[in-house]
VOBA-1610 file (N, C-alpha, C; in pm, whole numbers, padded with zeros to 5 digits, always signed):
BEGIN
Met+09892+16458+11322Met+10004+16416+11408Met+09952+16341+11530Lys+09845+16396+11588Lys+09788+16331+11707Lys+09736+16191+11672Lys+09677+16186+11547Lys+09623+16056+11504Lys+09733+15953+11492Val+09852+15996+11440Val+09965+15905+11425Val+10015+15859+11561Leu+10030+15955+11653Leu+10077+15920+11788Leu+09980+15826+11857Phe+09853+15849+11838Phe+09752+15763+11901Phe+09762+15620+11846Thr+09783+15612+11714Thr+09796+15479+11651Thr+09919+15405+11703Leu+10033+15474+11714Leu+10155+15412+11765Leu+10137+15366+11908Leu+10069+15452+11990Leu+10045+15417+12130Leu+09957+15293+12139Ala+09856+15288+12053Ala+09766+15172+12055Ala+09840+15044+12019Leu+09928+15052+11918Leu+10005+14934+11877Leu+10099+14888+11990Met+10160+14983+12060Met+10250+14948+12171Met+10173+14880+12282Leu+10052+14929+12311Leu+09973+14868+12417Leu+09931+14726+12380Val+09893+14706+12252Val+09855+14571+12207Val+09973+14476+12218Ala+10093+14525+12175Ala+10212+14440+12180Ala+10248+14405+12323Asn+10242+14503+12414Asn+10274+14478+12555Asn+10175+14380+12616Phe+10048+14395+12578Phe+09946+14305+12632Phe+09971+14162+12585Ala+10000+14149+12456Ala+10027+14016+12400Ala+10147+13952+12466Phe+10254+14030+12485Phe+10375+13977+12547Phe+10347+13933+12690Ala+10273+14017+12762Ala+10242+13986+12903Ala+10158+13861+12915Asn+10078+13832+12812Asn+09991+13715+12817Asn+10050+13595+12744Gly+10181+13603+12709Gly+10250+13490+12647Gly+10212+13464+12504Gln+10157+13563+12434Gln+10111+13543+12298Gln+10212+13591+12194Gln+10319+13654+12238Gln+10421+13702+12144Gln+10493+13583+12082Glu+10498+13577+11950Glu+10564+13466+11882Glu+10711+13494+11866Ala+10796+13411+11927Ala+10941+13424+11911Ala+10981+13368+11775Pro+11092+13413+11720Pro+11137+13363+11588Pro+11194+13223+11599Met+11103+13122+11628Met+11146+12986+11654Met+11211+12920+11532Asp+11167+12960+11411Asp+11223+12896+11292Asp+11373+12917+11282Glu+11420+13030+11332Glu+11562+13059+11326Glu+11639+12995+11441Ala+11570+12981+11555Ala+11639+12934+11675Ala+11631+12783+11692Gln+11530+12718+11633Gln+11507+12577+11658Gln+11616+12489+11597Phe+11654+12387+11670Phe+11750+12288+11621Phe+11689+12218+11500Thr+11762+12216+11389Thr+11706+12161+11265Thr+11797+12053+11207Val+11733+11943+11169Val+11801+11829+11107Val+11759+11820+10961Gly+11855+11804+10872Gly+11825+11788+10731Gly+11872+11654+10677Leu+11788+11589+10600Leu+11825+11463+10534Leu+11831+11485+10384Val+11941+11444+10322Val+11951+11440+10177Val+11942+11293+10137Thr+11838+11257+10063Thr+11818+11116+10031Thr+11906+11072+09915Asp+11925+10943+09908Asp+11983+10880+09790Asp+11873+10877+09683Ile+11901+10820+09569Ile+11807+10825+09457Ile+11681+10742+09480Gly+11680+10658+09584Gly+11562+10575+09609Gly+11443+10652+09662Gly+11463+10774+09712Gly+11352+10852+09765Gly+11329+10828+09912Ile+11246+10911+09972Ile+11224+10909+10116Ile+11151+10783+10163Asp+11077+10718+10072Asp+10998+10600+10109Asp+11047+10475+10036Asp+11179+10459+10030Asp+11238+10348+09954Asp+11235+10214+10025Lys+11179+10211+10147Lys+11175+10089+10228Lys+11315+10037+10259Ser+11411+10126+10257Ser+11549+10089+10282Ser+11620+10201+10359Phe+11741+10238+10314Phe+11823+10332+10389Phe+11759+10469+10409Asn+11704+10526+10302Asn+11645+10659+10315Asn+11530+10659+10415Gln+11440+10565+10398Gln+11324+10559+10486Gln+11364+10529+10629Gly+11457+10436+10646Gly+11501+10402+10781Gly+11568+10518+10850Thr+11652+10591+10777Thr+11719+10708+10835Thr+11618+10815+10872Trp+11521+10838+10784Trp+11417+10937+10811Trp+11335+10900+10935Glu+11310+10771+10953Glu+11237+10727+11072Glu+11316+10758+11199Gly+11449+10743+11193Gly+11531+10779+11308Gly+11527+10928+11336Ile+11524+11008+11230Ile+11515+11154+11244Ile+11380+11191+11305Leu+11273+11125+11261Leu+11141+11152+11317Leu+11132+11109+11463Asp+11204+11002+11498Asp+11210+10963+11640Asp+11274+11073+11723Ala+11379+11135+11668Ala+11445+11246+11738Ala+11352+11367+11747Lys+11275+11388+11643Lys+11177+11498+11645Lys+11078+11478+11758Lys+11029+11354+11770Lys+10933+11323+11876Lys+10994+11336+12014Glu+11118+11294+12029Glu+11183+11292+12160Glu+11235+11430+12200Phe+11296+11501+12105Phe+11366+11626+12140Phe+11299+11752+12085Gly+11197+11736+12001Gly+11131+11851+11945Gly+11208+11923+11837Val+11300+11853+11769Val+11379+11917+11665Val+11293+11939+11541Ala+11333+12035+11460Ala+11269+12056+11330Ala+11337+11965+11228Thr+11262+11920+11128Thr+11317+11827+11029Thr+11280+11871+10888Lys+11366+11840+10794Lys+11339+11864+10653Lys+11424+11770+10570Tyr+11382+11749+10444Tyr+11462+11663+10358Tyr+11457+11712+10214Leu+11561+11673+10140Leu+11568+11696+09996Leu+11590+11562+09929Gln+11513+11532+09825Gln+11525+11406+09756Gln+11616+11422+09633Ser+11706+11327+09618Ser+11798+11327+09504Ser+11741+11239+09393Glu+11728+11296+09274Glu+11677+11220+09160Glu+11789+11142+09091Ser+11914+11191+09107Ser+12031+11122+09053Ser+12151+11161+09138Asp+12265+11093+09115Asp+12382+11126+09195Asp+12432+11268+09167Ala+12389+11327+09056Ala+12427+11465+09025Ala+12363+11565+09122Asp+12261+11518+09195Asp+12192+11605+09292Asp+12259+11607+09429Tyr+12353+11516+09453Tyr+12410+11504+09587Tyr+12477+11634+09631Ile+12568+11685+09552Ile+12641+11806+09591Ile+12548+11927+09600Pro+12461+11951+09502Pro+12369+12065+09515Pro+12278+12056+09637Asn+12226+11937+09665Asn+12136+11922+09780Asn+12208+11941+09913Leu+12326+11880+09924Leu+12405+11898+10046Leu+12444+12045+10062Ser+12476+12110+09953Ser+12517+12251+09958Ser+12399+12341+09995Thr+12281+12309+09945Thr+12162+12388+09977Thr+12136+12389+10127Phe+12139+12272+10188Phe+12118+12265+10333Phe+12234+12331+10408Ser+12355+12319+10353Ser+12471+12381+10418Ser+12458+12533+10417Asp+12408+12588+10309Asp+12385+12732+10302Asp+12284+12777+10408Glu+12193+12688+10443Glu+12093+12720+10545Glu+12146+12704+10687Glu+12268+12650+10698Glu+12335+12634+10828Glu+12251+12551+10925Leu+12207+12435+10878Leu+12133+12345+10966Leu+12225+12290+11075Asp+12166+12240+11181Asp+12248+12193+11293Asp+12319+12062+11259Ile+12255+11977+11180Ile+12319+11854+11136Ile+12255+11813+11003Ile+12338+11773+10908Ile+12291+11726+10778Ile+12332+11580+10763Ile+12235+11496+10726Ile+12259+11352+10722Ile+12243+11300+10579Ala+12335+11215+10538Ala+12330+11152+10406Ala+12346+11001+10423Pro+12248+10921+10382Pro+12256+10776+10400Pro+12309+10703+10278Gly+12417+10630+10294Gly+12466+10545+10187Gly+12605+10579+10140Phe+12679+10475+10103Phe+12819+10490+10063Phe+12834+10572+09935Leu+12728+10582+09855Leu+12736+10656+09730Leu+12758+10807+09752Phe+12736+10853+09874Phe+12755+10994+09906Phe+12901+11030+09937Ala+12989+10933+09938Ala+13125+10955+09989Ala+13195+11073+09923Glu+13204+11076+09792Glu+13277+11184+09724Glu+13207+11318+09740Ala+13075+11319+09727Ala+13000+11444+09741Ala+13014+11499+09882Met+13006+11411+09981Met+13017+11455+10120Met+13155+11513+10148Ser+13258+11449+10098Ser+13393+11498+10120Ser+13411+11637+10061Glu+13359+11657+09941Glu+13374+11787+09873Glu+13295+11897+09946Val+13170+11868+09978Val+13086+11970+10042Val+13135+12001+10183Ala+13179+11898+10255Ala+13230+11921+10391Ala+13353+12011+10390Ala+13434+12000+10286Ala+13551+12086+10273Ala+13509+12230+10244Asn+13400+12246+10170Asn+13352+12380+10136Asn+13281+12449+10251Phe+13229+12370+10345Phe+13156+12424+10460Phe+13214+12366+10589Pro+13333+12409+10628Pro+13404+12347+10741Pro+13335+12364+10876Asp+13243+12459+10888Asp+13173+12480+11015Asp+13041+12405+11024Gln+13002+12340+10916Gln+12877+12266+10913Gln+12899+12123+10962Lys+12807+12070+11040Lys+12816+11933+11091Lys+12740+11839+10997Tyr+12803+11723+10970Tyr+12743+11624+10882Tyr+12753+11485+10944Leu+12662+11399+10900Leu+12669+11256+10929Leu+12654+11181+10800Ile+12749+11093+10769Ile+12735+11002+10656Ile+12718+10861+10711Ile+12621+10791+10658Ile+12588+10657+10705Ile+12637+10553+10606Asp+12707+10452+10658Asp+12755+10339+10580Asp+12884+10367+10504Met+12958+10468+10544Met+13084+10499+10477Met+13167+10587+10570Val+13298+10581+10551Val+13390+10667+10626Val+13452+10767+10529Val+13433+10895+10559Val+13494+11003+10482Val+13615+11052+10561Gly+13733+11023+10513Gly+13854+11055+10590Gly+13890+11201+10589Asp+13962+11244+10693Asp+14020+11379+10701Asp+13916+11489+10694Arg+13799+11465+10750Arg+13696+11569+10754Arg+13646+11579+10899Pro+13702+11671+10978Pro+13666+11681+11120Pro+13522+11724+11144Asn+13453+11769+11041Asn+13313+11808+11057Asn+13215+11701+11009Val+13269+11580+10982Val+13185+11469+10938Val+13193+11354+11037Ala+13077+11312+11088Ala+13069+11191+11170Ala+13039+11074+11075Asn+13101+10961+11101Asn+13090+10845+11013Asn+13026+10729+11088Ala+12916+10677+11035Ala+12848+10564+11098Ala+12862+10441+11008Val+12917+10334+11063Val+12931+10209+10988Val+12870+10097+11070Phe+12852+09984+11006Phe+12780+09873+11070Phe+12858+09742+11059Ala+12836+09656+11156Ala+12895+09522+11152Ala+12797+09431+11078Glu+12787+09453+10947Glu+12691+09376+10867Glu+12714+09227+10879Glu+12840+09190+10896Glu+12871+09047+10905Glu+12806+08982+11026Gln+12792+09058+11136Gln+12731+09001+11257Gln+12582+08974+11238Gly+12510+09072+11184Gly+12368+09050+11157Gly+12347+08942+11053Ser+12434+08938+10953Ser+12424+08837+10848Ser+12451+08697+10903Phe+12539+08690+11002Phe+12566+08562+11069Phe+12438+08507+11130Leu+12361+08594+11195Leu+12238+08548+11260Leu+12136+08497+11160Val+12120+08567+11046Val+12022+08518+10948Val+12075+08393+10877Gly+12207+08378+10873Gly+12265+08253+10821Gly+12229+08136+10911Val+12236+08159+11041Val+12195+08055+11137Val+12048+08020+11116Ala+11964+08124+11105Ala+11821+08101+11087Ala+11793+08024+10958Ala+11861+08061+10850Ala+11841+07995+10722Ala+11879+07848+10729Ala+11992+07819+10790Ala+12038+07680+10799Ala+11946+07595+10885Leu+11902+07651+10996Leu+11811+07576+11084Leu+11678+07549+11015Lys+11626+07649+10944Lys+11500+07632+10872Lys+11517+07527+10762Ala+11630+07530+10693Ala+11657+07432+10587Ala+11667+07292+10646Gln+11736+07280+10758Gln+11748+07150+10823Gln+11612+07092+10859Asp+11526+07179+10915Asp+11392+07134+10954Asp+11315+07080+10834Ala+11343+07137+10716Ala+11272+07094+10594Ala+11345+06983+10520Gly+11459+06937+10576Gly+11536+06832+10512Gly+11611+06879+10389Lys+11645+07009+10385Lys+11715+07066+10271Lys+11862+07092+10306Asp+11946+07101+10202Asp+12089+07116+10227Asp+12152+07232+10148Thr+12069+07321+10091Thr+12122+07429+10008Thr+12050+07561+10037Val+12127+07668+10051Val+12073+07802+10066Val+12150+07894+09971Gly+12109+08020+09962Gly+12176+08108+09867Gly+12191+08251+09915Phe+12283+08323+09850Phe+12306+08465+09879Phe+12315+08542+09748Ile+12244+08655+09741Ile+12253+08745+09625Ile+12301+08881+09674Gly+12415+08925+09619Gly+12467+09057+09650Gly+12436+09154+09538Gly+12446+09283+09568Gly+12427+09385+09465Gly+12552+09401+09383Met+12646+09479+09433Met+12776+09497+09368Met+12880+09419+09447Asp+12975+09360+09377Asp+13075+09274+09440Asp+13195+09356+09489Phe+13180+09418+09607Phe+13291+09491+09668Phe+13287+09470+09819Asp+13386+09528+09888Asp+13410+09497+10029Asp+13285+09501+10116Leu+13207+09608+10106Leu+13091+09624+10194Leu+12993+09509+10180Ile+12957+09474+10058Ile+12859+09368+10036Ile+12920+09232+10065Gln+13050+09219+10045Gln+13116+09093+10078Gln+13107+09061+10228Lys+13094+09164+10312Lys+13077+09141+10455Lys+12945+09067+10483Phe+12840+09102+10408Phe+12711+09032+10422Phe+12729+08885+10384Glu+12797+08864+10272Glu+12820+08728+10223Glu+12899+08647+10325Ala+13007+08706+10376Ala+13094+08634+10470Ala+13020+08596+10597Gly+12943+08689+10651Gly+12869+08660+10774Gly+12763+08554+10754Phe+12693+08561+10641Phe+12589+08463+10612Phe+12650+08323+10599Glu+12756+08313+10523Glu+12826+08185+10507Glu+12866+08127+10642Ala+12921+08214+10728Ala+12970+08168+10859Ala+12854+08121+10947Gly+12741+08191+10939Gly+12624+08150+11017Gly+12571+08015+10973Val+12566+07995+10842Val+12522+07866+10790Val+12617+07756+10834Ala+12746+07781+10821Ala+12847+07680+10857Ala+12847+07650+11005Ala+12811+07747+11089Ala+12806+07723+11233Ala+12701+07619+11268Val+12595+07612+11187Val+12489+07514+11209Val+12522+07383+11139Asp+12566+07395+11012Asp+12594+07275+10932Asp+12707+07305+10834Pro+12829+07267+10867Pro+12945+07297+10779Pro+12933+07235+10641Gly+12849+07134+10627Gly+12836+07067+10498Gly+12728+07125+10409Met+12655+07225+10458Met+12547+07283+10378Met+12605+07368+10265Thr+12544+07362+10148Thr+12589+07438+10031Thr+12533+07580+10034Val+12618+07678+10007Val+12575+07818+09996Val+12603+07865+09853Leu+12500+07885+09774Leu+12514+07936+09638Leu+12534+08088+09644Ile+12621+08142+09560Ile+12653+08285+09561Ile+12630+08344+09422Glu+12560+08456+09417Glu+12541+08530+09293Glu+12548+08680+09323Tyr+12593+08759+09224Tyr+12592+08905+09235Tyr+12516+08963+09116Ala+12428+09058+09145Ala+12343+09116+09041Ala+12415+09220+08957Gly+12521+09279+09012Gly+12589+09386+08941Gly+12514+09517+08946Ser+12411+09523+09031Ser+12327+09642+09041Ser+12249+09638+09172Phe+12211+09756+09220Phe+12124+09764+09336Phe+11982+09806+09297Ser+11956+09816+09168Ser+11825+09868+09126Ser+11759+09790+09014Asp+11819+09678+08974Asp+11766+09600+08863Asp+11679+09485+08917Thr+11550+09513+08931Thr+11458+09414+08986Thr+11453+09288+08901Gln+11460+09306+08771Gln+11449+09191+08680Gln+11566+09094+08697Ile+11689+09147+08706Ile+11803+09057+08724Ile+11795+08989+08859Gly+11742+09059+08960Gly+11727+08997+09090Gly+11629+08881+09086Gln+11520+08899+09012Gln+11423+08790+09000Gln+11481+08674+08920Thr+11556+08707+08815Thr+11618+08603+08733Thr+11717+08520+08815Leu+11800+08588+08893Leu+11896+08516+08977Leu+11825+08434+09084Gly+11717+08491+09141Gly+11641+08416+09240Gly+11584+08289+09181Ala+11527+08299+09061Ala+11471+08181+08994Ala+11579+08077+08969Lys+11694+08123+08924Lys+11806+08033+08896Lys+11847+07958+09022Met+11859+08029+09133Met+11907+07966+09256Met+11802+07875+09318Phe+11675+07915+09312Phe+11570+07825+09362Phe+11568+07698+09279Asp+11587+07711+09147Asp+11589+07593+09059Asp+11709+07504+09089Gln+11817+07565+09140Gln+11936+07488+09176Gln+11924+07424+09314Gly+11812+07446+09380Gly+11788+07379+09506Gly+11797+07465+09629Ala+11818+07595+09613Ala+11824+07683+09730Ala+11688+07687+09798Tyr+11685+07657+09926Tyr+11560+07658+10003Tyr+11533+07798+10057Val+11639+07868+10096Val+11630+08006+10147Val+11734+08089+10073Ile+11696+08209+10029Ile+11792+08301+09968Ile+11793+08432+10046Tyr+11912+08475+10082Tyr+11933+08602+10152Tyr+11990+08703+10054His+11935+08823+10053His+11987+08923+09960His+12042+09045+10033Ala+12146+09103+09974Ala+12198+09234+10014Ala+12216+09310+09884Ala+12103+09336+09817Ala+12106+09388+09680Ala+12006+09499+09655Gly+11952+09558+09760Gly+11861+09670+09741Gly+11743+09634+09653Gly+11715+09721+09553Gly+11603+09697+09464Gly+11617+09569+09384Ser+11739+09531+09352Ser+11760+09404+09280Ser+11712+09287+09366Gly+11739+09296+09494Gly+11695+09191+09585Gly+11544+09181+09595Asn+11476+09293+09572Asn+11329+09288+09575Asn+11275+09200+09462Gly+11352+09189+09353Gly+11313+09097+09247Gly+11317+08953+09293Met+11418+08919+09373Met+11426+08784+09430Met+11307+08759+09523Ile+11271+08860+09602Ile+11156+08846+09692Ile+11029+08820+09612Lys+11012+08889+09499Lys+10895+08866+09414Lys+10892+08722+09364Glu+11010+08671+09327Glu+11017+08532+09280Glu+10976+08437+09391Ala+11020+08464+09514Ala+10983+08379+09627Ala+10833+08386+09652Lys+10777+08506+09643Lys+10632+08524+09661Lys+10555+08445+09556Asp+10596+08456+09431Asp+10528+08387+09322Asp+10532+08236+09344Arg+10646+08188+09383Arg+10660+08043+09403Arg+10578+07995+09521Arg+10577+08071+09629Arg+10497+08030+09744Arg+10347+08036+09709Ser+10309+08133+09629Ser+10169+08142+09584Ser+10130+08018+09505Asn+10228+07956+09437Asn+10204+07835+09358Asn+10230+07707+09437Gly+10248+07722+09568Gly+10261+07605+09655Gly+10402+07555+09676Glu+10503+07627+09624Glu+10641+07583+09640Glu+10696+07631+09774Asp+10769+07546+09842Asp+10822+07577+09975Asp+10962+07637+09963Val+10968+07768+09944Val+11094+07840+09939Val+11079+07968+10022Trp+11194+08028+10060Trp+11191+08146+10145Trp+11293+08250+10101Ala+11265+08374+10137Ala+11359+08484+10115Ala+11392+08549+10248Ile+11512+08605+10258Ile+11553+08681+10377Ile+11579+08824+10332Gly+11515+08919+10400Gly+11527+09059+10366Gly+11649+09123+10427Val+11668+09252+10397Val+11786+09323+10444Val+11753+09467+10476Asp+11833+09526+10562Asp+11827+09666+10605Asp+11708+09696+10695Lys+11585+09670+10647Lys+11465+09686+10727Lys+11394+09551+10738Asp+11295+09544+10825Asp+11211+09425+10831Asp+11128+09422+10703Gln+11160+09331+10613Gln+11093+09326+10483Gln+10972+09231+10481Tyr+10927+09189+10597Tyr+10811+09100+10603Tyr+10694+09153+10520Pro+10659+09283+10532Pro+10546+09334+10451Pro+10570+09324+10301Asp+10695+09333+10258Asp+10727+09326+10115Asp+10707+09185+10059Gly+10704+09087+10149Gly+10691+08948+10104Gly+10549+08893+10111Ile+10453+08976+10150Ile+10316+08927+10165Ile+10257+08888+10029Tyr+10202+08768+10024Tyr+10148+08716+09899Tyr+10005+08666+09914Glu+09959+08644+10035Glu+09823+08595+10057Glu+09782+08629+10199Gly+09681+08715+10213Gly+09640+08754+10347Gly+09755+08817+10422Lys+09794+08754+10533Lys+09908+08801+10611Lys+10031+08712+10593Lys+10021+08615+10503Lys+10134+08526+10478Lys+10243+08599+10401Ser+10367+08575+10440Ser+10480+08641+10375Ser+10587+08540+10337Ala+10655+08568+10227Ala+10766+08484+10182Ala+10896+08518+10254Ile+10892+08620+10341Ile+11012+08661+10414Ile+11027+08577+10540Leu+11135+08503+10545Leu+11164+08419+10662Leu+11202+08505+10781Thr+11293+08600+10760Thr+11336+08698+10858Thr+11412+08806+10781Ser+11468+08902+10849Ser+11544+09008+10783Ser+11665+09044+10866Met+11772+09084+10796Met+11890+09137+10864Met+11876+09289+10867Met+11851+09341+10984Met+11823+09483+10997Met+11949+09562+11030Lys+11977+09661+10945Lys+12082+09760+10975Lys+12010+09881+11030Arg+12032+09910+11157Arg+11951+10012+11223Arg+12005+10151+11194Val+11983+10192+11069Val+12024+10327+11032Val+11944+10431+11110Asp+11824+10392+11155Asp+11745+10483+11238Asp+11815+10509+11371Val+11875+10405+11426Val+11949+10419+11553Val+12069+10510+11533Ala+12140+10492+11422Ala+12257+10575+11394Ala+12219+10722+11384Ala+12113+10751+11308Ala+12069+10889+11291Ala+12026+10949+11424Tyr+11945+10876+11497Tyr+11895+10924+11626Tyr+12010+10952+11724Asn+12102+10857+11734Asn+12212+10871+11831Asn+12300+10992+11800Val+12330+11014+11673Val+12417+11127+11639Val+12344+11260+11659Ile+12217+11264+11628Ile+12139+11386+11657Ile+12144+11417+11806Glu+12125+11315+11888Glu+12130+11335+12033Glu+12267+11386+12076Met+12373+11332+12015Met+12508+11378+12047Met+12527+11526+12014Val+12476+11567+11899Val+12488+11708+11859Val+12411+11797+11957Ile+12292+11754+11994Ile+12212+11830+12090Ile+12287+11847+12222Asn+12359+11742+12262Asn+12434+11745+12389Asn+12574+11801+12373Asp+12601+11863+12257Asp+12731+11921+12229Asp+12842+11816+12237Glu+12813+11696+12184Glu+12908+11587+12184Glu+12927+11531+12043Phe+12919+11618+11944Phe+12929+11575+11805Phe+13061+11502+11779Pro+13055+11378+11729Pro+13177+11298+11708Pro+13242+11325+11573Gly+13267+11450+11542Gly+13324+11486+11412Gly+13458+11421+11387Gly+13475+11364+11271Gly+13599+11295+11236Gly+13606+11154+11289Gly+13512+11117+11375Gly+13515+10984+11436Gly+13433+10882+11358Val+13456+10756+11389Val+13384+10646+11326Val+13303+10574+11433Leu+13172+10573+11416Leu+13082+10505+11509Leu+13044+10370+11450Val+13066+10264+11526Val+13036+10130+11478Val+12909+10080+11545Phe+12812+10039+11463Phe+12686+09986+11513Phe+12684+09836+11487Asp+12678+09759+11597Asp+12687+09614+11587Asp+12583+09549+11677Leu+12600+09421+11707Leu+12504+09352+11792Leu+12502+09410+11934Ser+12616+09458+11981Ser+12625+09504+12120Ser+12542+09629+12145Asn+12520+09712+12043Asn+12442+09834+12063Asn+12316+09835+11975Ser+12271+09716+11938Ser+12148+09698+11860Ser+12155+09765+11724Gly+12276+09780+11671Gly+12292+09841+11540Gly+12256+09748+11426Val+12268+09617+11449Val+12226+09516+11352Val+12151+09407+11429Gly+12081+09323+11356Gly+12009+09215+11421Gly+11891+09170+11337Ile+11805+09089+11396Ile+11683+09044+11330Ile+11565+09113+11395Pro+11449+09115+11331Pro+11331+09181+11391Pro+11290+09116+11522Asp+11218+09191+11603Asp+11165+09135+11728Asp+11058+09030+11698Asp+10984+09050+11590Asp+10876+08960+11555Asp+10913+08885+11427Asn+10916+08752+11436Asn+10953+08668+11321Asn+10849+08556+11306Pro+10734+08587+11245Pro+10625+08489+11238Pro+10661+08358+11168Asn+10760+08361+11079Asn+10794+08241+11003Asn+10908+08159+11063Leu+10954+08202+11180Leu+11056+08125+11252Leu+10993+08061+11375Ser+11025+07935+11397Ser+10975+07868+11517Ser+11041+07926+11641Ser+10979+07906+11755Ser+11036+07955+11881Ser+11171+07890+11908Ala+11186+07765+11864Ala+11314+07695+11884Ala+11425+07761+11802Ile+11393+07799+11678Ile+11494+07865+11595Ile+11528+08003+11650Val+11427+08077+11691Val+11451+08210+11750Val+11540+08198+11874Lys+11514+08097+11954Lys+11596+08076+12074Lys+11739+08044+12037Ser+11757+07957+11937Ser+11891+07920+11895Ser+11966+08041+11838Val+11898+08122+11758Val+11960+08244+11704Val+12005+08334+11818Gly+11922+08345+11920Gly+11958+08426+12036Gly+12082+08374+12108Glu+12096+08244+12115Glu+12214+08184+12178Glu+12340+08215+12098Tyr+12330+08207+11967Tyr+12445+08242+11883Tyr+12478+08391+11896Glu+12376+08474+11906Glu+12398+08617+11923Glu+12478+08646+12050Thr+12442+08577+12157Thr+12514+08593+12283Thr+12661+08556+12267Lys+12688+08450+12192Lys+12827+08407+12170Lys+12906+08508+12089Val+12840+08571+11993Val+12909+08674+11913Val+12938+08796+12000Lys+12841+08836+12079Lys+12859+08953+12167Lys+12972+08932+12266Ser+12983+08810+12317Ser+13085+08781+12419Ser+13223+08763+12358Gly+13230+08747+12228Gly+13359+08724+12163Gly+13391+08577+12146Glu+13302+08490+12196Glu+13325+08347+12180Glu+13327+08308+12033Ile+13244+08377+11953Ile+13243+08358+11808Ile+13287+08487+11742Ser+13388+08476+11657Ser+13435+08591+11580Ser+13387+08574+11436Val+13308+08667+11390Val+13248+08653+11257Val+13342+08713+11151Pro+13372+08639+11045Pro+13462+08690+10941Pro+13398+08799+10857Thr+13481+08882+10796Thr+13434+08988+10708Thr+13471+08962+10563Val+13544+08855+10538Val+13586+08819+10402Val+13525+08683+10368Pro+13454+08671+10257Pro+13392+08543+10220Pro+13495+08438+10184Asn+13451+08312+10193Asn+13540+08199+10169Asn+13604+08205+10031Arg+13529+08250+09930Arg+13580+08249+09793Arg+13699+08344+09773Leu+13719+08437+09865Leu+13827+08534+09853Leu+13943+08508+09949Lys+13933+08403+10024Lys+14039+08374+10122Lys+14150+08292+10053
//
């Protein structure tokens, strides 16, 4: 009995000593603010929405010390199980990037009404526990349209092109903005339009890119995800063979994806959708007890939600300056960028 009492006393003294010296470990895993990302099927390093969103989450981790975790979806059948898994864990905010999450997010949010969610690039209606982040894609696309037209003019060319993934409202905004940017520089310039019918078919993207370059397109802008990467490969191959053609990237700065020789890239510039900014801003709102549940947050030129990269090695200083001037006009309202392409008006 004495031995037991002595052992208990010794343990109490050790615990008190540790606590007094700040060595007691608090249950931080349970108390720490935690952010969860459920990826689309592209994976965490897709060089697009998933990766960009994760980078915004990591920025929040660095700034606020939040804990982070993610689940990768192998197919759309994983959306509801993955969202539900994190919901069962009662994370502080769960983020899903991409419009393909719309139905899954609506269903899971209804099942977990006390859980906070953010969906990027889509609006889920009638869900007060879901914040919705959307982008003025047409504004960023307008700027790369200006850049494409100016670059074409400098080369004595009169044709550029656009490749979309699926032909619906969201992607049509990219098309409309690009067309308007080109027309703002040269109303007589031809804009070729093609749709891949997919966001993941690299081969069809390369085939369409080849077709449009053969038709005289000097610069092609894509809003086609993985399909668009096929067009970028076509541009890289042609530049490697001495042909003067260019590609414009989307969502992230795709300059590295266009490298074909040393540091040379086939990417003229990119239209960046700052999903990282959206993720970071909403995390900060939740931390500050300002979660915009049920609301729609619009990310545009005015809040750096869309735009071109800070560094554009393949654009002259004169073109960069001109793009900046057009950006100022859009921000001020002097130029209103359309969201519906000419072919649908």
